C-alpha positions in Angstrom: 3.4 14.7 7.9 4.6 18.2 8.4 4.8 19.4 12.0 5.2 23.1 12.6 5.6 25.1 15.8 3.7 28.4 15.9 3.1 31.2 18.3 0.0 33.2 18.9 -0.9 35.7 16.0 1.3 33.7 13.7 0.0 32.0 10.5 0.3 29.0 8.3 -0.4 29.1 4.5 -1.5 26.2 2.5 -1.3 26.8 -1.2 -2.5 30.3 -2.4 -5.8 30.1 -1.0 -5.8 28.7 2.6 -4.6 30.6 5.7 -4.5 29.1 9.2 -4.4 31.8 11.9 -3.2 30.9 15.4 -5.4 33.1 17.7 -4.6 31.7 21.3 -2.8 29.0 23.0 -3.7 27.7 26.4 -2.8 24.5 28.3 -4.8 22.1 26.3 -6.3 24.1 23.6 -5.4 26.1 20.4 -7.8 28.5 18.9 -7.3 28.6 15.2 -9.2 30.5 12.4 -9.2 29.2 8.8 -9.4 31.4 5.8 -10.4 29.5 2.6 -12.5 29.9 -0.4 -16.1 28.9 0.0 -15.9 25.7 -2.1 -13.2 24.3 0.3 -15.0 22.1 2.7 -13.6 22.3 6.2 -14.6 19.8 8.9 -13.5 18.6 12.3 -12.2 15.1 11.9 -14.9 13.5 14.0 -17.6 15.2 11.9 -15.9 14.1 8.6 -15.7 10.5 9.9 -19.4 10.6 10.7 -20.3 12.1 7.3 -18.3 9.2 5.7 -20.1 6.6 8.0 -23.5 8.2 7.2 -22.8 7.8 3.3 -21.7 4.2 3.6 -24.9 3.4 5.6 -27.1 5.2 3.1 -25.5 3.1 0.3 -26.1 -0.2 2.3 -29.7 0.8 3.0 -30.4 1.7 -0.6 -29.1 -1.6 -1.8 -31.4 -3.4 0.9 -34.4 -1.3 -0.3 -34.0 -2.0 -3.9 -33.0 -5.5 -3.3 -31.5 -7.8 -5.9 -33.9 -6.7 -8.6 -32.3 -3.4 -9.0 -31.0 -4.0 -12.5 -34.4 -5.3 -13.6 -36.0 -2.0 -12.3 -33.7 0.0 -14.5 -34.3 -2.2 -17.4 -38.1 -2.0 -17.0 -38.0 1.8 -16.8 -35.9 1.8 -20.2 -38.4 -0.5 -21.7 -41.4 1.6 -20.5 -39.9 4.8 -22.0 -39.1 3.0 -25.3 -42.7 1.9 -25.6 -44.1 5.4 -25.3 
């Protein structure tokens, strides 16, 4: 992990496309701005963890809904399409 010290109005550049601007610093808060291409996803850590957990739960729920016959369902669909 790289740890940097920055003052207000200073920047940090990550690669060619990402710039972190330090807007203000108070006792317990730092206000930052992040400039990045639209395809770069930026999340607060707690939101990122929530997204990961939601995706994990969706996978578990899908397996519960489909049950153990998931492979049979796929096979039946292939057979039905072949018979047409």
